[in-house]
C-alpha positions in Angstrom: -2.8 -6.5 -7.8 -3.5 -7.7 -11.3 -6.1 -6.1 -13.5 -8.9 -8.4 -14.5 -9.4 -8.8 -18.2 -12.1 -10.4 -20.3 -11.8 -14.1 -21.1 -12.9 -14.6 -24.7 -14.5 -17.8 -25.8 -15.2 -18.7 -29.5 -18.2 -20.9 -28.5 -20.6 -20.7 -25.6 -20.8 -24.0 -23.8 -22.9 -25.2 -20.8 -19.7 -25.3 -18.7 -18.9 -21.7 -19.5 -22.5 -20.5 -18.8 -22.5 -22.4 -15.5 -19.3 -20.6 -14.5 -20.8 -17.1 -14.7 -21.5 -15.4 -11.4 -23.5 -12.5 -10.2 -21.5 -9.3 -10.8 -19.6 -10.6 -13.8 -19.5 -8.4 -16.9 -20.6 -10.2 -20.1 -20.3 -9.4 -23.8 -21.7 -11.7 -26.5 -21.3 -11.8 -30.3 -21.0 -8.2 -31.5 -21.9 -6.3 -28.3 -19.5 -3.4 -27.8 -20.6 -2.7 -24.2 -20.9 -5.2 -21.4 -23.9 -6.1 -19.3 -23.6 -6.9 -15.6 -25.1 -10.2 -14.3 -27.6 -9.5 -11.5 -29.4 -12.9 -11.0 -28.8 -16.5 -12.0 -31.0 -19.6 -11.9 -30.5 -23.2 -13.2 -31.6 -22.2 -16.7 -31.4 -18.4 -17.0 -29.0 -15.5 -16.4 -30.4 -11.9 -16.0 -28.2 -9.0 -16.9 -28.6 -5.2 -17.0 -26.6 -2.3 -18.3 -26.9 1.5 -17.8 -26.7 3.6 -20.9 -26.9 7.2 -19.9 -30.2 7.5 -18.0 -31.7 4.3 -19.5 -31.4 0.8 -18.1 -31.3 -2.1 -20.6 -31.6 -5.8 -19.8 -31.0 -9.1 -21.4 -31.7 -12.7 -20.3 -29.6 -15.7 -21.3 -31.2 -19.0 -21.7 -28.9 -21.8 -20.6 -31.1 -24.2 -22.7 -30.1 -24.3 -26.4 -32.8 -23.3 -28.9 -34.7 -26.3 -30.2 -35.4 -24.8 -33.6 -34.4 -22.0 -36.0 -36.6 -18.8 -35.5 -35.6 -15.3 -36.5 -32.1 -14.8 -35.1 -32.3 -18.0 -32.9 -30.4 -20.9 -34.3 -31.1 -24.5 -33.3 -28.5 -25.9 -30.9 -27.2 -22.5 -29.8 -27.7 -20.8 -26.5 -29.5 -17.5 -26.9 -30.0 -14.1 -25.2 -33.0 -11.8 -25.4 -35.9 -10.3 -23.5 -39.2 -11.4 -22.1 -42.4 -11.5 -24.2 -43.7 -8.0 -24.8 -46.1 -6.8 -22.0 -44.5 -9.0 -19.3 -41.3 -6.9 -19.0 -42.9 -4.0 -17.0 -44.4 -6.3 -14.4 -41.0 -6.8 -12.7 -38.9 -4.2 -10.8 -35.5 -4.4 -12.4 -33.9 -2.7 -9.4 -35.2 -5.2 -6.9 -33.4 -8.4 -6.1 -36.6 -9.9 -4.8 -38.4 -9.1 -8.1 -35.5 -10.6 -10.1 -35.7 -13.8 -8.0 -39.5 -13.8 -8.7 -38.8 -13.5 -12.4 -36.3 -16.4 -12.3 -38.8 -18.5 -10.4 -41.5 -17.7 -13.0 -39.1 -18.5 -15.9 -38.2 -21.9 -14.3 -41.8 -22.9 -13.5 -43.5 -24.6 -16.5 -46.9 -23.8 -14.9 -46.3 -20.0 -15.4 -46.9 -20.0 -19.1 -47.1 -16.2 -19.7 -43.5 -15.6 -18.5 -41.3 -16.8 -21.3 -38.4 -15.4 -23.3 -39.5 -13.7 -26.5 -38.6 -15.4 -29.8 -38.7 -12.0 -31.5 -37.7 -9.1 -29.3 -34.0 -8.8 -30.2 -33.3 -12.4 -29.4 -30.0 -13.6 -30.8 -27.9 -16.8 -30.7 -24.7 -16.7 -28.7 -21.8 -17.6 -31.0 -19.0 -16.2 -28.8 -18.9 -14.8 -25.3 -16.5 -12.6 -23.3 -16.6 -12.7 -19.5 -14.9 -10.4 -17.0 -15.1 -11.8 -13.5 -16.2 -9.6 -10.7 
C-alpha cells in the first residue's frame, strides 16, 4: 500500500477546491499544521483541527473576494471564521449542526451568518491537500 502524500498547488482554483472531500487534510499558505475537512457545500468548506485540548476551525469560501479588505485580496479565495458572536451558536462536534451552518451560509436570507472579514481571514495563495 502506498503512503498518501500532500499534493501541493501554487494557486487555489475552483477546480481544486471542488475536488476537496470530507476527511481530506488541508494546509494553506503558511499553515504548518493541517485542518481536516468536516463539511462541504456548494460555496463553503468547513474544517477543524485539534491542538492539544482546544479545537480550532476555519471556513473556506469557494467564492473569490470581491474587494481588498485586511488580508483578503480581490480575486482570491479566502479562509477564515464566522462573524464574532455567531461562532458559539453552532455545535462543532455535530454533523447536523455543521449542515445547518452550511445551509445558513448558503441562504442569502440569513444575513447574520456570514464569514468575518476581520477574524483572521486570509487569502489562499497556495494549498496542500492530502486525500483521505
